[in-house]
C-alpha positions as CSV (number, residue, x, y, z in Angstrom):
1,M,50.0,-2.6,-20.5
2,G,48.1,0.8,-21.3
3,R,44.7,2.6,-21.2
4,S,41.5,1.2,-24.0
5,Q,40.9,3.5,-25.7
6,P,37.4,4.8,-27.1
7,K,37.0,3.9,-31.0
8,L,34.7,6.7,-31.8
9,K,36.8,9.6,-31.0
10,E,34.3,11.7,-31.9
11,K,30.9,12.6,-29.6
12,H,28.5,13.1,-31.4
13,W,25.8,13.4,-28.8
14,T,26.5,16.2,-25.2
15,P,24.1,17.6,-22.7
16,D,23.7,21.0,-24.6
17,M,21.4,18.8,-27.8
18,E,18.8,18.0,-25.0
19,L,18.1,21.3,-24.1
20,E,17.3,21.8,-27.7
21,I,14.5,19.2,-28.0
22,Q,13.3,20.1,-24.9
23,K,12.7,23.3,-26.9
24,V,10.2,21.9,-29.7
25,W,8.8,19.7,-27.3
26,E,7.8,23.3,-25.3
27,Q,7.4,24.3,-28.5
28,E,5.1,22.0,-30.2
29,D,3.2,21.7,-27.0
30,T,3.9,17.4,-27.7
31,Y,2.7,15.7,-24.6
32,R,-0.3,18.5,-24.1
33,F,-3.4,16.2,-22.7
34,N,-6.4,16.2,-24.7
35,P,-9.9,15.9,-23.8
36,E,-10.9,15.1,-27.0
37,S,-9.3,11.9,-28.0
38,E,-10.6,8.8,-29.3
39,K,-7.8,6.8,-27.6
40,P,-9.0,5.2,-23.7
41,F,-7.0,7.3,-21.8
42,F,-4.7,6.4,-18.6
43,S,-4.3,9.2,-15.4
44,I,-1.4,9.4,-13.4
45,D,-1.3,11.0,-9.4
46,T,1.9,12.6,-9.5
47,P,3.3,13.3,-5.9
48,P,3.0,16.7,-6.2
49,P,7.1,17.6,-4.6
50,Y,7.2,19.4,-1.5
51,A,8.4,22.7,-1.8
52,S,10.4,22.9,1.2
53,G,13.6,23.1,-0.7
54,K,16.1,21.9,-3.3
55,W,15.0,18.6,-4.9
56,H,17.4,15.8,-4.7
57,I,19.4,13.8,-6.4
58,A,17.1,10.6,-5.6
59,A,14.1,12.8,-5.8
60,A,14.9,13.5,-9.5
61,I,15.3,9.5,-10.2
62,H,11.7,9.5,-9.1
63,Y,9.9,11.3,-11.4
64,S,11.9,10.4,-14.0
65,Q,11.0,6.5,-13.1
66,I,7.1,8.3,-13.2
67,D,8.1,9.8,-16.7
68,M,8.9,6.0,-18.0
69,I,6.0,4.5,-16.9
70,A,4.1,7.7,-18.4
71,R,5.7,7.9,-22.0
72,T,5.3,3.7,-22.0
73,Q,0.7,4.2,-22.5
74,R,1.5,6.1,-24.7
75,M,3.3,3.9,-26.9
76,K,0.7,1.1,-25.9
77,G,-1.3,3.7,-27.3
78,Y,-3.5,5.7,-24.5
79,E,-3.9,9.1,-24.4
80,V,-1.8,10.1,-21.4
81,Y,-2.4,13.1,-18.6
82,F,0.1,13.0,-16.4
83,P,-0.5,16.8,-14.3
84,F,2.8,18.0,-11.9
85,G,2.1,19.6,-9.2
86,I,3.7,21.3,-6.3
87,D,2.8,21.2,-2.2
88,R,2.6,24.1,-1.0
89,N,0.5,23.6,2.7
90,G,1.7,22.2,6.0
91,L,4.4,22.8,8.9
92,P,7.9,21.9,7.3
93,V,7.2,25.2,4.9
94,E,6.5,26.7,8.1
95,V,9.3,25.5,9.7
96,E,11.1,26.8,7.2
97,T,10.1,30.5,6.8
98,E,10.6,30.7,11.0
99,R,14.2,29.4,10.2
100,R,14.9,31.6,7.6
101,Y,14.0,34.9,9.4
102,N,14.3,34.0,12.5
103,I,11.1,34.2,14.0
104,K,8.2,32.7,15.7
105,M,5.4,32.3,13.5
106,F,2.7,33.1,16.8
107,E,4.3,35.9,17.0
108,Y,4.1,37.0,13.9
109,P,0.5,38.9,12.3
110,R,-0.8,36.3,10.8
111,E,-0.9,37.9,7.4
112,E,2.4,39.3,7.0
113,F,3.7,34.8,8.1
114,L,1.4,34.1,5.3
115,K,3.2,36.4,2.6
116,L,6.6,35.6,4.5
117,C,5.4,31.3,3.9
118,K,4.2,32.5,0.0
119,D,8.2,34.1,-1.0
120,F,9.5,31.1,0.1
121,L,7.3,29.0,-1.4
122,D,7.5,30.8,-4.9
123,E,11.7,29.7,-4.6
124,A,11.6,26.4,-3.7
125,E,8.9,25.7,-6.9
126,K,10.9,27.4,-8.6
127,D,13.9,25.2,-9.2
128,I,11.5,22.6,-8.5
129,L,10.0,23.0,-11.8
130,S,13.4,23.9,-14.5
131,I,15.2,20.9,-13.0
132,S,11.3,18.1,-14.0
133,K,11.9,20.0,-17.5
134,R,15.7,19.6,-17.5
135,L,15.3,16.1,-16.4
136,G,12.6,15.9,-19.2
137,I,10.1,15.1,-17.9
138,S,7.0,14.7,-20.1
139,A,4.0,16.3,-17.8
140,D,1.8,19.0,-18.4
141,F,4.0,22.2,-16.9
142,K,1.9,25.0,-18.8
143,N,-1.0,24.1,-16.2
144,Y,0.6,23.0,-13.3
145,F,-1.4,22.8,-10.0
146,Q,-1.0,23.8,-6.8
147,T,-2.5,22.7,-3.7
148,D,-2.0,26.2,-1.8
149,S,-4.0,27.2,-4.8
150,D,-8.2,29.3,-4.3
151,T,-9.0,25.5,-6.4
152,W,-7.2,23.3,-4.7
153,R,-8.2,24.3,-0.6
154,A,-12.1,25.0,-2.2
155,V,-12.3,21.2,-3.0
156,T,-10.3,20.5,0.0
157,Q,-13.2,22.6,2.0
158,A,-16.3,21.1,-0.4
159,T,-14.7,17.5,0.3
160,F,-14.9,18.8,3.9
161,I,-18.2,19.9,4.1
162,D,-19.5,16.1,2.5
163,A,-18.0,14.5,4.7
164,W,-20.2,16.5,7.3
165,K,-23.2,16.3,6.0
166,K,-22.7,12.0,5.8
167,G,-21.9,12.5,10.0
168,Y,-18.0,10.6,8.9
169,V,-16.5,14.1,10.9
170,Y,-17.0,14.9,15.1
171,V,-15.5,17.1,16.8
172,D,-14.1,15.8,20.5
173,Y,-12.2,16.4,24.1
174,R,-9.6,13.4,24.1
175,P,-6.0,13.4,24.0
176,N,-3.9,13.4,21.5
177,N,0.1,13.4,20.5
178,Y,1.4,17.2,20.3
179,C,4.4,18.8,19.2
180,P,5.1,21.5,21.8
181,R,7.5,23.2,19.7
182,C,5.0,23.1,16.4
183,R,2.4,23.3,19.4
184,T,-0.1,21.7,16.5
185,T,-1.6,18.5,17.2
186,L,-0.5,15.1,15.0
187,A,-1.8,11.8,13.7
188,D,-0.7,8.8,14.3
189,A,0.8,8.2,11.0
190,E,3.2,11.8,11.6
191,V,5.0,9.9,14.7
192,E,8.6,8.6,14.1
193,Y,10.5,7.0,16.7
194,R,14.4,7.3,17.8
195,E,16.4,6.1,20.3
196,L,17.3,8.3,22.5
197,P,18.8,8.7,25.5
198,T,16.9,9.3,29.0
199,K,17.4,8.9,33.0
200,L,15.5,5.7,34.5
201,V,14.5,6.8,37.9
202,Y,14.0,4.4,41.0
203,L,11.4,6.2,43.5
204,K,10.3,4.9,47.0
205,F,6.2,4.7,47.3
206,K,5.2,4.2,50.9
207,V,2.1,1.2,50.9
208,E,-1.2,3.6,53.1
209,E,-1.9,0.1,54.5
210,T,2.3,-0.7,56.7
211,E,5.3,0.6,56.5
212,D,7.0,-0.8,54.0
213,S,7.8,1.0,51.1
214,V,8.3,0.0,47.2
215,I,10.5,1.0,44.1
216,V,8.7,2.8,40.6
217,A,11.2,3.0,38.3
218,T,9.9,5.4,36.6
219,T,11.6,7.4,32.8
220,R,8.8,10.1,33.4
221,P,9.9,11.4,37.1
222,E,8.1,15.1,35.7
223,L,4.3,13.6,35.9
224,L,4.3,12.6,40.2
225,P,2.0,15.5,39.6
226,A,-0.2,13.3,37.4
227,C,-0.3,9.8,38.9
228,K,-3.1,8.3,40.1
229,A,-1.9,4.4,39.6
230,V,0.8,1.8,39.8
231,I,0.8,-1.5,38.1
232,Y,1.6,-4.5,38.1
233,N,2.0,-7.9,35.8
234,P,-0.5,-10.2,37.3
235,E,2.2,-12.9,36.8
236,D,4.1,-11.4,38.7
237,E,5.1,-12.5,42.1
238,R,6.7,-10.1,43.8
239,Y,3.7,-8.3,44.2
240,G,0.4,-9.7,44.4
241,W,0.9,-8.9,48.4
242,L,0.3,-5.9,46.8
243,R,-3.3,-6.7,45.8
244,G,-6.5,-4.0,46.8
245,K,-3.7,-1.6,48.4
246,R,-3.3,2.0,48.1
247,L,0.8,3.5,47.2
248,I,1.5,6.9,48.9
249,T,3.6,8.9,46.3
250,P,6.3,10.9,47.0
251,L,4.7,13.6,46.5
252,G,1.6,13.0,49.0
253,K,-0.7,11.8,46.8
254,H,-1.8,8.5,47.5
255,V,-2.9,5.8,44.5
256,P,-4.4,2.9,43.7
257,V,-2.9,-0.1,43.5
258,Y,-3.9,-2.7,40.1
259,E,-2.9,-5.8,37.6
260,H,-2.5,-5.3,34.2
261,P,-0.6,-7.3,31.9
262,Y,1.0,-4.2,30.0
263,A,3.4,-3.7,33.2
264,N,6.9,-5.3,31.7
265,P,8.6,-7.5,35.5
266,E,11.6,-7.1,33.2
267,F,12.2,-3.5,32.7
268,G,12.9,-1.3,36.0
269,T,11.3,-2.9,38.8
270,G,7.7,-4.3,37.0
271,L,6.0,-1.5,39.1
272,V,5.0,1.1,36.4
273,M,3.3,4.5,36.9
274,V,-0.1,5.4,35.2
275,C,-0.1,9.1,34.4
276,S,-1.7,11.6,32.4
277,Y,0.0,11.0,30.6
278,G,3.9,9.2,29.2
279,D,1.9,7.8,26.5
280,K,-0.5,6.4,24.3
281,M,-0.5,3.6,27.0
282,D,-1.3,5.8,30.1
283,V,-4.6,7.1,27.5
284,Q,-5.7,3.8,27.5
285,L,-5.2,2.5,30.8
286,F,-6.9,5.4,31.8
287,R,-9.9,4.9,29.6
288,E,-9.9,0.9,31.3
289,L,-9.2,1.8,34.6
290,N,-12.2,4.8,35.1
291,L,-9.5,7.0,36.5
292,E,-10.1,10.8,36.2
293,P,-6.5,12.8,34.6
294,T,-5.1,15.4,36.3
295,I,-2.9,17.8,33.4
296,I,0.0,19.6,34.1
297,L,0.5,20.1,30.7
298,N,0.7,23.9,28.6
299,E,0.0,24.2,24.8
300,D,3.4,25.6,24.7
301,G,4.8,22.2,27.0
302,T,5.9,23.3,30.4
303,L,4.2,22.7,33.4
304,N,1.3,24.1,34.3
305,E,0.1,25.8,38.1
306,V,-0.7,22.7,39.2
307,T,2.4,21.0,39.6
308,G,3.2,24.4,42.3
309,K,7.1,25.3,42.0
310,Y,7.7,23.5,39.0
311,A,4.4,25.3,36.7
312,G,6.3,27.5,33.7
313,L,9.1,25.1,33.5
314,T,9.5,22.9,30.1
315,V,9.4,19.1,30.8
316,A,13.0,18.9,30.9
317,E,14.2,21.9,33.3
318,A,10.8,20.2,35.1
319,K,12.7,16.8,35.2
320,E,16.1,17.6,36.7
321,L,14.7,19.3,38.8
322,I,11.8,16.9,40.2
323,I,14.6,14.3,40.9
324,E,17.7,16.8,42.7
325,D,14.2,17.8,44.8
326,L,12.9,13.9,45.4
327,A,16.8,12.7,46.0
328,S,18.0,15.5,48.7
329,Q,14.5,14.4,50.6
330,G,15.7,10.6,50.4
331,Y,12.8,9.4,48.0
332,V,15.3,8.4,45.2
333,E,16.4,4.4,45.4
334,K,18.8,4.9,42.1
335,V,19.0,6.9,38.3
336,E,20.3,4.8,35.3
337,E,21.3,6.2,32.4
338,I,19.4,4.1,29.5
339,I,18.3,4.6,25.9
340,H,14.7,5.0,25.6
341,R,12.6,4.2,22.2
342,T,10.7,8.2,21.8
343,P,8.2,9.7,19.9
344,V,9.0,12.4,18.4
345,C,7.5,15.0,15.6
346,W,7.6,14.3,12.1
347,R,9.3,17.3,11.4
348,C,10.8,18.7,14.0
349,K,12.1,15.6,15.4
350,T,10.9,17.3,19.4
351,P,9.8,14.5,21.7
352,L,5.7,14.8,21.8
353,E,3.6,15.0,25.1
354,I,0.3,13.7,25.7
355,V,-2.1,16.1,25.2
356,P,-6.1,16.3,25.9
357,M,-7.0,18.8,23.1
358,K,-10.7,19.5,21.5
359,E,-9.7,18.5,17.6
360,F,-11.9,17.8,14.2
361,Y,-11.7,14.4,14.2
362,L,-12.3,12.0,10.7
363,R,-13.9,8.7,10.8
364,Q,-12.2,6.1,9.7
365,V,-11.6,3.4,12.4
366,E,-15.0,2.1,10.3
367,F,-13.8,1.9,7.5
368,V,-10.9,-0.5,7.7
369,N,-12.5,-3.8,6.6
370,E,-13.8,-1.9,3.4
371,L,-10.4,-0.4,2.7
372,E,-9.1,-3.9,2.9
373,S,-10.6,-4.9,1.3
374,Y,-9.6,-3.0,-2.4
375,I,-6.1,-5.2,-1.0
376,S,-7.3,-7.5,-3.7
377,R,-8.8,-4.9,-6.2
378,V,-5.9,-3.3,-7.2
379,N,-2.9,-3.5,-8.6
380,F,0.4,-3.6,-6.5
381,Y,3.8,-3.5,-7.9
382,P,6.2,-5.1,-6.7
383,D,3.3,-7.3,-5.5
384,W,4.4,-7.7,-1.7
385,A,3.7,-3.7,-1.3
386,S,0.7,-4.6,-0.7
387,N,1.3,-5.4,2.6
388,Y,2.7,-1.8,4.5
389,W,-1.0,-1.0,3.6
390,R,-2.0,-4.2,5.3
391,D,0.1,-4.2,8.5
392,W,-0.9,0.2,8.6
393,L,-4.9,-0.8,8.5
394,R,-4.7,-3.6,10.7
395,S,-2.4,-1.3,13.3
396,I,-5.6,2.2,13.2
397,S,-7.7,1.9,16.5
398,S,-8.1,5.6,17.0
399,D,-9.7,8.0,14.2
400,W,-7.7,10.4,12.2
401,P,-7.3,14.2,13.7
402,I,-6.9,16.0,10.7
403,S,-7.3,20.0,12.5
404,R,-4.2,22.0,13.7
405,R,-3.4,25.2,15.1
406,R,-0.8,26.1,12.3
407,Y,-1.1,29.0,9.9
408,Y,0.0,28.1,6.0
409,A,-2.8,25.2,5.2
410,T,-6.3,25.2,4.1
411,E,-8.5,26.8,6.4
412,I,-11.5,24.6,8.0
413,P,-14.7,26.0,6.7
414,V,-16.8,26.5,9.8
415,W,-18.0,30.0,11.9
416,Y,-19.6,29.6,15.4
417,C,-22.7,31.3,16.0
418,K,-22.1,34.0,18.6
419,S,-26.0,33.3,20.7
420,C,-25.8,28.7,20.6
421,G,-22.1,28.3,19.7
422,K,-23.5,26.0,17.4
423,A,-21.2,25.2,14.0
424,V,-22.4,26.7,10.9
425,L,-21.1,25.6,7.6
426,P,-20.8,27.7,4.1
427,P,-22.2,26.0,0.9
428,P,-19.6,24.2,-1.3
429,G,-17.4,26.0,-4.4
430,K,-15.7,28.6,-2.7
431,Y,-12.2,29.4,-0.9
432,Y,-13.8,30.0,2.9
433,R,-11.4,32.1,5.6
434,P,-13.5,32.3,8.4
435,W,-10.8,33.5,10.2
436,K,-10.6,36.9,8.2
437,D,-13.6,37.0,5.6
438,D,-17.0,36.5,6.8
439,P,-19.1,33.7,6.2
440,P,-22.1,33.9,3.6
441,F,-24.6,33.4,5.8
442,D,-26.3,36.5,8.1
443,K,-29.0,33.9,10.2
444,C,-27.9,30.8,12.6
445,P,-29.6,28.1,11.0
446,H,-30.2,26.3,14.6
447,C,-31.2,29.2,16.6
448,G,-32.4,31.6,14.2
449,S,-30.0,34.4,16.1
450,T,-28.3,37.4,13.3
451,D,-26.5,38.3,16.4
452,G,-22.9,37.7,14.1
453,F,-20.5,34.9,13.9
454,E,-17.3,33.7,14.9
455,G,-14.8,32.6,12.3
456,E,-12.8,28.9,13.1
457,E,-8.6,30.4,13.2
458,R,-7.6,26.1,12.5
459,V,-6.0,24.9,9.2
460,F,-6.4,21.4,8.1
461,D,-4.0,18.4,8.1
462,T,-1.8,18.6,4.8
463,W,-3.0,15.8,4.3
464,M,-6.6,16.5,3.7
465,D,-5.1,18.0,1.0
466,S,-2.8,15.8,-0.5
467,S,-4.9,12.8,0.4
468,I,-7.9,14.5,-2.3
469,S,-4.6,14.7,-5.3
470,P,-6.4,12.6,-7.8
471,L,-9.9,14.4,-7.2
472,V,-8.3,17.3,-8.4
473,Y,-6.0,16.9,-11.1
474,N,-8.7,15.0,-12.9
475,G,-11.5,17.8,-12.0
476,Y,-13.7,17.4,-9.4
477,G,-15.4,19.9,-7.3
478,W,-13.7,22.4,-10.7
479,N,-14.3,20.3,-14.2
480,D,-16.7,17.9,-14.1
481,Q,-16.6,17.4,-17.8
482,L,-13.0,16.1,-17.2
483,F,-13.7,14.3,-14.2
484,T,-16.4,12.5,-15.8
485,K,-14.1,11.3,-18.8
486,L,-11.8,10.6,-15.7
487,G,-13.0,9.4,-12.5
488,S,-10.2,8.5,-10.1
489,S,-6.3,8.2,-10.7
490,D,-5.3,5.1,-13.3
491,L,-2.2,4.6,-11.1
492,R,-0.7,6.4,-8.1
493,P,3.0,6.5,-8.4
494,Q,5.3,6.7,-5.3
495,G,7.4,6.0,-2.2
496,K,6.9,3.2,0.4
497,D,7.7,6.1,2.6
498,I,4.1,7.7,3.0
499,V,2.2,4.6,2.2
500,R,0.5,5.2,6.0
501,T,-0.1,8.8,5.7
502,W,-0.3,9.5,1.7
503,L,-1.5,6.6,0.5
504,H,-3.8,5.5,3.8
505,Y,-4.9,9.0,3.6
506,T,-6.0,9.0,0.0
507,F,-7.7,5.7,-0.4
508,L,-9.9,6.6,3.1
509,R,-10.9,10.2,1.1
510,V,-12.1,9.1,-2.2
511,H,-13.7,6.0,-0.7
512,Q,-15.7,8.6,1.7
513,V,-15.9,10.6,-1.6
514,L,-16.9,8.3,-4.1
515,G,-17.5,4.6,-2.2
516,E,-14.8,3.5,-5.0
517,P,-11.0,2.5,-4.7
518,A,-9.1,6.2,-5.6
519,F,-6.5,3.8,-8.1
520,R,-6.1,0.7,-10.1
521,H,-2.6,0.8,-10.1
522,V,-0.3,1.8,-7.6
523,W,3.6,1.6,-8.0
524,I,5.9,1.7,-4.3
525,S,9.2,3.0,-5.3
526,G,12.1,2.3,-3.1
527,M,13.9,4.8,-1.4
528,G,17.5,7.4,-2.3
529,L,19.6,5.7,-0.4
530,D,23.5,6.9,0.5
531,S,26.0,4.4,0.4
532,Q,25.8,4.3,4.2
533,G,21.5,2.9,4.0
534,R,20.9,6.7,5.3
535,A,18.0,8.4,3.6
536,M,19.3,11.7,1.8
537,H,18.9,14.7,4.3
538,K,20.2,18.1,5.0
539,S,20.9,16.9,8.9
540,L,23.0,13.7,7.6
541,G,25.3,16.0,4.4
542,N,24.5,13.4,2.1
543,I,22.6,15.6,-0.7
544,I,23.7,15.2,-4.3
545,Y,22.0,17.2,-6.2
546,P,21.3,16.8,-9.5
547,W,22.7,19.6,-11.7
548,P,25.5,19.0,-11.7
549,M,24.8,15.8,-12.7
550,F,22.7,16.8,-15.5
551,E,25.5,19.4,-17.5
552,R,28.2,17.3,-17.3
553,Y,26.2,14.2,-18.2
554,G,23.2,15.4,-19.2
555,A,19.6,14.1,-18.1
556,D,20.0,11.0,-20.5
557,A,22.4,9.1,-18.2
558,V,20.2,10.7,-15.2
559,R,17.3,8.4,-16.3
560,F,19.5,5.6,-16.8
561,F,20.6,5.4,-13.2
562,G,17.9,5.3,-12.4
563,A,16.0,3.0,-14.4
564,S,18.6,0.7,-13.6
565,E,18.0,1.3,-9.5
566,A,13.9,0.7,-9.9
567,H,11.4,-1.4,-8.2
568,H,10.7,-4.3,-10.6
569,G,7.1,-5.4,-10.3
């Protein structure tokens, strides 16, 4: 039996015809937003795609689905404000620039490194814009936004100055997630976890008051110089006799023994070292037990002089050497190879350390209840998607560290008086670069000194910029007339993978600025996955690029496929 043949052998539609239609749209400015329209307004907080590389098919489909919402709202009689922006700040841009030019940011002149970042971004941006236009997205490409523009960065700085005046910002020295490779603090929302192989080392500790020894199992023997206590679970009957006693570590340090429910009797031997700092739980235990930390890590991830012969070694190098040394001295009972849940940097995947640093913090813990009340006032699509944000809100236990020790991001607008050392902030309204520019004032408002100022060199977490997208898009801080008409955005369309960052931080920041929800509607889309259920990543080699699809089938075919795969709700 032969293959069936189409009844219509001549095709009346080709992908090239789409290009002719798109030319008409551009010539006639078909989708230009009219702020003077008498129609009701509907504004979309379009996700600014990250310009860190070429778009894959999943990203293209996601934006085509957003465009379908915009077109639907126009057909329903709304004057639709559909802005488009490019996210051009932060760590991924710097990492890609380092990789491309085979350089290290901190070993390169800051001004020159910023130029290299911008050159790369300009190239990546062109690809995103061309794909978006070819896809038939009906956004305003003649007036698109860039998160590294002077306008956007000025608004970011203005909202920070506003938060500072309201008492929402403070500076504190405390343990933070720290990436040794990127050399910067990370917020909890930026931490990923991976199951990685490691060694579980069983070490002999002597009991100070007797001749006995006990075995303590640890995955972090390199932190022995920072060990300040050992704990066991109060329900663990094996160790009740240790109550009130002290142990002597293999390095000769005397440490107290405490009962604490965190110790898991099923892991290792049930005895747990408390060091400064192996993980977030160590930080909590130091506070609860009132222990004095000993910091043994430098900012580059190497051990410092406190560790003696191990100073200058990386964590991995120190771990191997200390196991070897302790084994030769008879302190190692055994070593097991295990798989351990390990926190890693969201961008470079380097295992994280906990390092105390002085950082700027934005208060969020005290706003959790108010933010959670918005869930009942905002329409989520699908409705169960609100659980993503609710679960994250209920897990928040610390404020947001917003300062970063990087280069390509919005600078923190602070100068420090050379006489009294206090922070001085400029008036809002323009973009400031304290590491390079002179302050817009001559006299310290705190002490009256005119001896000069030192500019802050740190920058903001990139989410400080992204989280005000519904404000910047709609004119806040740069077009008061537009913002009066639009207010914050009506719709936030986004992926579920950035609920705890972009969605959460936007609700937080808009609440702190306006005292109201950032949106009326939130649509949470799915993820573009391969046949094995994995998200598309260069490292996995599973990326499909959209251009060949456009050329062979046309944008409409790609859009139809995207519509058939959309989250409904």
